Gaussian input, Z-matrix of N, CA and C with variables (Angstrom, degrees):
# hf/3-21g

backbone

0 1
 N
 C     1     B1
 C     2     B2     1     A1
 N     3     B3     2     A2     1     D1
 C     4     B4     3     A3     2     D2
 C     5     B5     4     A4     3     D3
 N     6     B6     5     A5     4     D4
 C     7     B7     6     A6     5     D5
 C     8     B8     7     A7     6     D6
 N     9     B9     8     A8     7     D7
 C    10    B10     9     A9     8     D8
 C    11    B11    10    A10     9     D9
 N    12    B12    11    A11    10    D10
 C    13    B13    12    A12    11    D11
 C    14    B14    13    A13    12    D12
 N    15    B15    14    A14    13    D13
 C    16    B16    15    A15    14    D14
 C    17    B17    16    A16    15    D15
 N    18    B18    17    A17    16    D16
 C    19    B19    18    A18    17    D17
 C    20    B20    19    A19    18    D18
 N    21    B21    20    A20    19    D19
 C    22    B22    21    A21    20    D20
 C    23    B23    22    A22    21    D21
 N    24    B24    23    A23    22    D22
 C    25    B25    24    A24    23    D23
 C    26    B26    25    A25    24    D24
 N    27    B27    26    A26    25    D25
 C    28    B28    27    A27    26    D26
 C    29    B29    28    A28    27    D27
 N    30    B30    29    A29    28    D28
 C    31    B31    30    A30    29    D29
 C    32    B32    31    A31    30    D30
 N    33    B33    32    A32    31    D31
 C    34    B34    33    A33    32    D32
 C    35    B35    34    A34    33    D33
 N    36    B36    35    A35    34    D34
 C    37    B37    36    A36    35    D35
 C    38    B38    37    A37    36    D36
 N    39    B39    38    A38    37    D37
 C    40    B40    39    A39    38    D38
 C    41    B41    40    A40    39    D39
 N    42    B42    41    A41    40    D40
 C    43    B43    42    A42    41    D41
 C    44    B44    43    A43    42    D42
 N    45    B45    44    A44    43    D43
 C    46    B46    45    A45    44    D44
 C    47    B47    46    A46    45    D45
 N    48    B48    47    A47    46    D46
 C    49    B49    48    A48    47    D47
 C    50    B50    49    A49    48    D48
 N    51    B51    50    A50    49    D49
 C    52    B52    51    A51    50    D50
 C    53    B53    52    A52    51    D51
 N    54    B54    53    A53    52    D52
 C    55    B55    54    A54    53    D53
 C    56    B56    55    A55    54    D54
 N    57    B57    56    A56    55    D55
 C    58    B58    57    A57    56    D56
 C    59    B59    58    A58    57    D57
 N    60    B60    59    A59    58    D58
 C    61    B61    60    A60    59    D59
 C    62    B62    61    A61    60    D60
 N    63    B63    62    A62    61    D61
 C    64    B64    63    A63    62    D62
 C    65    B65    64    A64    63    D63
 N    66    B66    65    A65    64    D64
 C    67    B67    66    A66    65    D65
 C    68    B68    67    A67    66    D66
 N    69    B69    68    A68    67    D67
 C    70    B70    69    A69    68    D68
 C    71    B71    70    A70    69    D69
 N    72    B72    71    A71    70    D70
 C    73    B73    72    A72    71    D71
 C    74    B74    73    A73    72    D72
 N    75    B75    74    A74    73    D73
 C    76    B76    75    A75    74    D74
 C    77    B77    76    A76    75    D75
 N    78    B78    77    A77    76    D76
 C    79    B79    78    A78    77    D77
 C    80    B80    79    A79    78    D78
 N    81    B81    80    A80    79    D79
 C    82    B82    81    A81    80    D80
 C    83    B83    82    A82    81    D81
 N    84    B84    83    A83    82    D82
 C    85    B85    84    A84    83    D83
 C    86    B86    85    A85    84    D84
 N    87    B87    86    A86    85    D85
 C    88    B88    87    A87    86    D86
 C    89    B89    88    A88    87    D87
 N    90    B90    89    A89    88    D88
 C    91    B91    90    A90    89    D89
 C    92    B92    91    A91    90    D90
 N    93    B93    92    A92    91    D91
 C    94    B94    93    A93    92    D92
 C    95    B95    94    A94    93    D93
 N    96    B96    95    A95    94    D94
 C    97    B97    96    A96    95    D95
 C    98    B98    97    A97    96    D96
 N    99    B99    98    A98    97    D97
 C   100   B100    99    A99    98    D98
 C   101   B101   100   A100    99    D99
 N   102   B102   101   A101   100   D100
 C   103   B103   102   A102   101   D101
 C   104   B104   103   A103   102   D102
 N   105   B105   104   A104   103   D103
 C   106   B106   105   A105   104   D104
 C   107   B107   106   A106   105   D105
 N   108   B108   107   A107   106   D106
 C   109   B109   108   A108   107   D107
 C   110   B110   109   A109   108   D108
 N   111   B111   110   A110   109   D109
 C   112   B112   111   A111   110   D110
 C   113   B113   112   A112   111   D111
 N   114   B114   113   A113   112   D112
 C   115   B115   114   A114   113   D113
 C   116   B116   115   A115   114   D114
 N   117   B117   116   A116   115   D115
 C   118   B118   117   A117   116   D116
 C   119   B119   118   A118   117   D117
 N   120   B120   119   A119   118   D118
 C   121   B121   120   A120   119   D119
 C   122   B122   121   A121   120   D120
 N   123   B123   122   A122   121   D121
 C   124   B124   123   A123   122   D122
 C   125   B125   124   A124   123   D123
 N   126   B126   125   A125   124   D124
 C   127   B127   126   A126   125   D125
 C   128   B128   127   A127   126   D126
 N   129   B129   128   A128   127   D127
 C   130   B130   129   A129   128   D128
 C   131   B131   130   A130   129   D129
 N   132   B132   131   A131   130   D130
 C   133   B133   132   A132   131   D131
 C   134   B134   133   A133   132   D132
 N   135   B135   134   A134   133   D133
 C   136   B136   135   A135   134   D134
 C   137   B137   136   A136   135   D135
 N   138   B138   137   A137   136   D136
 C   139   B139   138   A138   137   D137
 C   140   B140   139   A139   138   D138
 N   141   B141   140   A140   139   D139
 C   142   B142   141   A141   140   D140
 C   143   B143   142   A142   141   D141
 N   144   B144   143   A143   142   D142
 C   145   B145   144   A144   143   D143
 C   146   B146   145   A145   144   D144
 N   147   B147   146   A146   145   D145
 C   148   B148   147   A147   146   D146
 C   149   B149   148   A148   147   D147
 N   150   B150   149   A149   148   D148
 C   151   B151   150   A150   149   D149
 C   152   B152   151   A151   150   D150
 N   153   B153   152   A152   151   D151
 C   154   B154   153   A153   152   D152
 C   155   B155   154   A154   153   D153
 N   156   B156   155   A155   154   D154
 C   157   B157   156   A156   155   D155
 C   158   B158   157   A157   156   D156
 N   159   B159   158   A158   157   D157
 C   160   B160   159   A159   158   D158
 C   161   B161   160   A160   159   D159
 N   162   B162   161   A161   160   D160
 C   163   B163   162   A162   161   D161
 C   164   B164   163   A163   162   D162
 N   165   B165   164   A164   163   D163
 C   166   B166   165   A165   164   D164
 C   167   B167   166   A166   165   D165
 N   168   B168   167   A167   166   D166
 C   169   B169   168   A168   167   D167
 C   170   B170   169   A169   168   D168
 N   171   B171   170   A170   169   D169
 C   172   B172   171   A171   170   D170
 C   173   B173   172   A172   171   D171
 N   174   B174   173   A173   172   D172
 C   175   B175   174   A174   173   D173
 C   176   B176   175   A175   174   D174
 N   177   B177   176   A176   175   D175
 C   178   B178   177   A177   176   D176
 C   179   B179   178   A178   177   D177
 N   180   B180   179   A179   178   D178
 C   181   B181   180   A180   179   D179
 C   182   B182   181   A181   180   D180
 N   183   B183   182   A182   181   D181
 C   184   B184   183   A183   182   D182
 C   185   B185   184   A184   183   D183
 N   186   B186   185   A185   184   D184
 C   187   B187   186   A186   185   D185
 C   188   B188   187   A187   186   D186
 N   189   B189   188   A188   187   D187
 C   190   B190   189   A189   188   D188
 C   191   B191   190   A190   189   D189
 N   192   B192   191   A191   190   D190
 C   193   B193   192   A192   191   D191
 C   194   B194   193   A193   192   D192

   B1=1.4807
   B2=1.5447
   B3=1.2568
   B4=1.4708
   B5=1.5216
   B6=1.3332
   B7=1.5321
   B8=1.4754
   B9=1.3532
   B10=1.4432
   B11=1.5148
   B12=1.2925
   B13=1.5174
   B14=1.4881
   B15=1.3743
   B16=1.4520
   B17=1.5958
   B18=1.1796
   B19=1.5287
   B20=1.4678
   B21=1.2968
   B22=1.4418
   B23=1.4435
   B24=1.3368
   B25=1.5535
   B26=1.4902
   B27=1.2572
   B28=1.4150
   B29=1.5510
   B30=1.3515
   B31=1.4980
   B32=1.5506
   B33=1.3701
   B34=1.4251
   B35=1.4858
   B36=1.4146
   B37=1.3549
   B38=1.5847
   B39=1.3599
   B40=1.4580
   B41=1.4893
   B42=1.3261
   B43=1.4492
   B44=1.5106
   B45=1.2725
   B46=1.4455
   B47=1.6274
   B48=1.2863
   B49=1.5109
   B50=1.5537
   B51=1.2930
   B52=1.3842
   B53=1.5631
   B54=1.2537
   B55=1.5311
   B56=1.6505
   B57=1.2991
   B58=1.4217
   B59=1.5759
   B60=1.3365
   B61=1.3323
   B62=1.5651
   B63=1.3555
   B64=1.3994
   B65=1.4905
   B66=1.2279
   B67=1.5201
   B68=1.4902
   B69=1.3983
   B70=1.5463
   B71=1.4680
   B72=1.2214
   B73=1.5934
   B74=1.5091
   B75=1.3434
   B76=1.4707
   B77=1.4506
   B78=1.4732
   B79=1.3609
   B80=1.5779
   B81=1.3119
   B82=1.4331
   B83=1.5840
   B84=1.2502
   B85=1.4718
   B86=1.4514
   B87=1.2573
   B88=1.4969
   B89=1.6280
   B90=1.2128
   B91=1.4994
   B92=1.5625
   B93=1.2445
   B94=1.4672
   B95=1.4943
   B96=1.3278
   B97=1.5093
   B98=1.5788
   B99=1.3481
   B100=1.3454
   B101=1.6624
   B102=1.4011
   B103=1.4509
   B104=1.6165
   B105=1.2780
   B106=1.4997
   B107=1.5837
   B108=1.3564
   B109=1.3456
   B110=1.5049
   B111=1.3901
   B112=1.4524
   B113=1.5286
   B114=1.4001
   B115=1.4610
   B116=1.5262
   B117=1.2447
   B118=1.3789
   B119=1.5656
   B120=1.3458
   B121=1.5174
   B122=1.4417
   B123=1.2921
   B124=1.5042
   B125=1.4789
   B126=1.2651
   B127=1.4858
   B128=1.6017
   B129=1.2342
   B130=1.4413
   B131=1.6225
   B132=1.3512
   B133=1.3932
   B134=1.5467
   B135=1.2750
   B136=1.4742
   B137=1.5573
   B138=1.3606
   B139=1.3581
   B140=1.5246
   B141=1.2976
   B142=1.4971
   B143=1.5695
   B144=1.2643
   B145=1.4936
   B146=1.6008
   B147=1.2506
   B148=1.4823
   B149=1.3870
   B150=1.4717
   B151=1.3230
   B152=1.5571
   B153=1.2560
   B154=1.4408
   B155=1.6402
   B156=1.3344
   B157=1.3928
   B158=1.5740
   B159=1.3187
   B160=1.5055
   B161=1.5058
   B162=1.3149
   B163=1.3767
   B164=1.5363
   B165=1.3344
   B166=1.3791
   B167=1.6177
   B168=1.2167
   B169=1.5124
   B170=1.4589
   B171=1.3392
   B172=1.5657
   B173=1.4458
   B174=1.3584
   B175=1.3849
   B176=1.6133
   B177=1.2964
   B178=1.4468
   B179=1.4733
   B180=1.3813
   B181=1.5541
   B182=1.4820
   B183=1.3520
   B184=1.5220
   B185=1.4843
   B186=1.2281
   B187=1.4794
   B188=1.5658
   B189=1.3236
   B190=1.4097
   B191=1.5852
   B192=1.2442
   B193=1.4138
   B194=1.4718
   A1=109.45
   A2=117.48
   A3=117.80
   A4=111.05
   A5=116.74
   A6=119.16
   A7=106.36
   A8=119.86
   A9=115.70
   A10=110.89
   A11=117.07
   A12=118.01
   A13=110.42
   A14=119.13
   A15=120.30
   A16=102.36
   A17=122.26
   A18=123.17
   A19=113.28
   A20=118.58
   A21=120.82
   A22=112.91
   A23=112.48
   A24=118.15
   A25=108.86
   A26=119.95
   A27=120.40
   A28=120.32
   A29=110.63
   A30=119.33
   A31=110.34
   A32=120.48
   A33=120.94
   A34=116.97
   A35=113.51
   A36=122.08
   A37=114.38
   A38=114.15
   A39=116.48
   A40=111.59
   A41=120.39
   A42=120.56
   A43=110.88
   A44=120.77
   A45=124.61
   A46=108.87
   A47=115.06
   A48=120.29
   A49=109.59
   A50=115.72
   A51=121.67
   A52=110.71
   A53=115.63
   A54=123.94
   A55=107.94
   A56=111.14
   A57=119.26
   A58=108.11
   A59=119.32
   A60=123.04
   A61=111.50
   A62=118.48
   A63=120.29
   A64=112.14
   A65=120.70
   A66=124.42
   A67=112.76
   A68=109.26
   A69=112.69
   A70=114.20
   A71=114.94
   A72=122.10
   A73=105.18
   A74=124.26
   A75=123.13
   A76=113.32
   A77=115.96
   A78=117.47
   A79=111.70
   A80=112.40
   A81=120.11
   A82=107.29
   A83=118.94
   A84=121.68
   A85=111.42
   A86=117.27
   A87=123.24
   A88=105.72
   A89=119.68
   A90=123.02
   A91=105.24
   A92=118.20
   A93=118.58
   A94=111.73
   A95=115.85
   A96=119.38
   A97=108.10
   A98=120.44
   A99=115.87
   A100=111.02
   A101=111.66
   A102=115.14
   A103=112.21
   A104=115.78
   A105=117.23
   A106=108.15
   A107=116.71
   A108=122.67
   A109=109.19
   A110=117.89
   A111=126.03
   A112=108.25
   A113=115.41
   A114=115.21
   A115=110.56
   A116=127.50
   A117=126.61
   A118=107.63
   A119=117.47
   A120=116.74
   A121=109.72
   A122=121.51
   A123=123.43
   A124=107.92
   A125=121.20
   A126=124.43
   A127=110.18
   A128=117.27
   A129=126.76
   A130=111.74
   A131=113.40
   A132=120.18
   A133=109.45
   A134=118.92
   A135=128.29
   A136=106.54
   A137=118.53
   A138=119.14
   A139=118.64
   A140=115.22
   A141=119.67
   A142=115.20
   A143=122.87
   A144=118.88
   A145=110.81
   A146=116.28
   A147=123.61
   A148=109.68
   A149=127.83
   A150=127.50
   A151=115.59
   A152=114.08
   A153=119.61
   A154=107.57
   A155=113.15
   A156=118.64
   A157=113.82
   A158=121.27
   A159=120.86
   A160=105.21
   A161=123.05
   A162=126.24
   A163=107.62
   A164=117.72
   A165=119.56
   A166=110.42
   A167=115.45
   A168=119.16
   A169=114.54
   A170=106.21
   A171=110.05
   A172=121.37
   A173=115.33
   A174=122.02
   A175=111.82
   A176=113.68
   A177=119.95
   A178=113.05
   A179=116.15
   A180=121.09
   A181=110.73
   A182=115.78
   A183=113.43
   A184=114.62
   A185=113.72
   A186=120.14
   A187=102.52
   A188=117.50
   A189=123.41
   A190=109.96
   A191=120.06
   A192=120.27
   A193=116.13
   D1=-44.09
   D2=-176.07
   D3=-64.61
   D4=-31.42
   D5=-179.82
   D6=-74.58
   D7=-33.33
   D8=-178.83
   D9=-75.95
   D10=-29.75
   D11=175.71
   D12=-69.19
   D13=-34.14
   D14=-177.92
   D15=-74.25
   D16=-41.17
   D17=173.59
   D18=-52.80
   D19=-46.55
   D20=176.34
   D21=-58.80
   D22=-46.97
   D23=-179.83
   D24=-63.08
   D25=-30.90
   D26=174.66
   D27=-73.69
   D28=-3.73
   D29=176.46
   D30=95.71
   D31=22.52
   D32=177.49
   D33=-114.50
   D34=47.22
   D35=-178.69
   D36=-57.87
   D37=-39.38
   D38=-178.87
   D39=-72.64
   D40=-34.68
   D41=176.04
   D42=-69.16
   D43=-34.26
   D44=175.73
   D45=-64.10
   D46=-43.37
   D47=176.66
   D48=-57.04
   D49=-45.30
   D50=-177.32
   D51=-65.83
   D52=-37.99
   D53=-178.04
   D54=-68.21
   D55=-39.67
   D56=-177.86
   D57=-67.16
   D58=-45.49
   D59=178.99
   D60=-70.10
   D61=-37.52
   D62=174.83
   D63=-63.05
   D64=-41.30
   D65=174.84
   D66=-54.37
   D67=-51.72
   D68=178.90
   D69=-59.67
   D70=-37.12
   D71=-179.85
   D72=-70.88
   D73=-46.84
   D74=-179.27
   D75=-60.37
   D76=-31.63
   D77=-176.81
   D78=-88.00
   D79=-3.16
   D80=172.26
   D81=66.67
   D82=36.64
   D83=178.15
   D84=-60.61
   D85=150.15
   D86=175.96
   D87=-78.27
   D88=162.78
   D89=-176.65
   D90=-57.95
   D91=-42.54
   D92=-178.75
   D93=-65.34
   D94=-41.23
   D95=-173.65
   D96=-75.67
   D97=-22.07
   D98=-174.76
   D99=-104.79
   D100=7.79
   D101=-176.85
   D102=-56.35
   D103=-42.06
   D104=-176.90
   D105=-66.03
   D106=-38.58
   D107=-178.65
   D108=-61.99
   D109=-46.74
   D110=-176.05
   D111=-66.91
   D112=-41.63
   D113=179.80
   D114=-69.52
   D115=-37.00
   D116=177.56
   D117=-64.31
   D118=-47.80
   D119=179.29
   D120=-60.62
   D121=-43.73
   D122=-178.97
   D123=-59.48
   D124=-45.21
   D125=178.88
   D126=-57.76
   D127=-48.89
   D128=179.40
   D129=-57.49
   D130=-44.84
   D131=-179.83
   D132=-70.05
   D133=-47.19
   D134=-175.63
   D135=-65.33
   D136=-42.42
   D137=-176.79
   D138=-91.97
   D139=-4.86
   D140=-173.71
   D141=-51.43
   D142=-26.35
   D143=173.55
   D144=-68.46
   D145=-24.56
   D146=-177.89
   D147=-92.49
   D148=-14.07
   D149=-179.87
   D150=-96.07
   D151=34.60
   D152=-174.23
   D153=-80.59
   D154=67.53
   D155=-174.70
   D156=-64.42
   D157=-28.95
   D158=177.79
   D159=-59.89
   D160=-50.37
   D161=-172.68
   D162=-65.20
   D163=-44.50
   D164=-176.19
   D165=-64.40
   D166=-41.55
   D167=176.75
   D168=-61.28
   D169=-44.94
   D170=174.63
   D171=-62.80
   D172=-30.74
   D173=178.49
   D174=-86.35
   D175=-11.09
   D176=-179.78
   D177=80.55
   D178=20.88
   D179=176.53
   D180=-72.41
   D181=146.92
   D182=175.67
   D183=-75.04
   D184=148.34
   D185=-178.67
   D186=-118.82
   D187=120.51
   D188=-173.66
   D189=-125.96
   D190=23.27
   D191=179.63
   D192=-78.50

């Protein structure tokens, strides 16, 4: 989890979303069991343009996620 959070902070939200989906698929989770993973991946994909943490940190903008 910590590695995924660091990857998101590094600006890699979409790749983290793909990794979450890939893990759920590799574990052969049922639709019900993987709902949380799919919801998290969808959030990261949909919000990726707003999760540009490298720019925010460089500009000194606050991060309150």
